[in-house]
N, C-alpha and C positions, 0 to 999 in steps of 0.2 A: 788271604795274608792281612795282618794287622796292620792296621791305620797308624802314620807316624803319628806322635802325641803334639798335640797342639798347646803352647806357651799362653796361659792366662793367669794374671793375677788374681790374686783374694784379698779381699777387703781385710782390714783390719789385722794386719801380718806386722808392715812396717820394718822387715828384717833388712830391707834394702836403705833405709832410713839411717841406720847405724854405720856412721861416715867416719869413725876414728881412723886416721890414715895408716896408724900401726897395724889395724887388721884389715885394711883394704888397700893394700899394696897393689894389686892389679890395676886397681882404679887409679891411682897417682900415677903409675907407669905410662898408661896410655893417652892422659890428658895432657893438652898442651899448656905452655906456662899461664896463660889467661885463665883458662880452666881450673887447673889447679890454684891459682889464688882464688877463683869462687869457690871450687869446691871447700877448700880450707876456711874460708870466710863464713860456711853453712856449719862447721862444727863448731857444736856446744860442749862446756867443759866437761860433760858426762859423756862426749863422743858421738852424742844422737845429732841430727840434723835439728837446726834452730827452728824451723818449720814446722817440726813433727809435733804433733799434738800426742803425746804419751797417755793422756788419761783417755781420750779418743780414739786413738790408734788411727789417726789421719794425718795427710798431708795438708798444711794449710793455706798453702802455693800450689795446690796440683796443677789447676789450668794454667798458670804460668812458671812451672819449676824449671831449673836448668834444664836444657837438651841433653845433657848427659844423666839425667836421671830418669828420662824415658826408654823404654826397652826398645822401641821403633829405630833408635838410634844405635843400638849395639854392634851392627854391622859397619857403621863409620866407625865409630869410636875404637873397637876392637880389632878392626879390620878383618873382617871375616864375611865369607861368601853371604850371600842373602838365602841361599839355600841350605845353611847351616843355623840361621838366626833361630828357630825355633828350639834345636837341640841344645844350642849355646844357653839361650835363656833359662831354659829349664835347668840345666847343669848350674849356671848360676844360684839360681833361686834357689836350688836344694841346698847348695852349699851354705849360703847364706844364711838361710830358715836353720839349718841344723847348728850354726856357729851361735846364731842369736838366740833362738827358741829350742832347739835339741832335737836328734834324729827322729825320737818318737812323740813329738808335741802333737797338740793338737793342730797347729798351724801346717805342719809337714803334711798331717793328715788329710787337712782340707787342700793343700796344695795338691798332693797326687791325686785325691778324687777329682779336684777341677781339670786338670790338665788330661784327664782321662776321659772326661765327659765331655771337651769341648769337642765338634765335629767339624 
């Protein structure tokens, strides 16, 4: 029997840092008013998070990032069961990577390879 896949972030992807509310309606729908205000304050004029360093492809506030930026909080934020967290996180990442980088991008290939390798 195949093992269930385990979600794991890949470095230098940044797909989740594209915060444009027009393309991230799912996020806006589940955040409370205070979180929405914070979320919108993070969006730069180009739609990317103000704290995302595009040259280095890294979050500059990773250790103190907002709770909605942490995949560990997906269960609470999206009101899903803990047993579905891994598959939900994988689905979200695939959708966002496809939207930002493309379905056949290097980032997508790295992500798929990474989730298969995690045990």
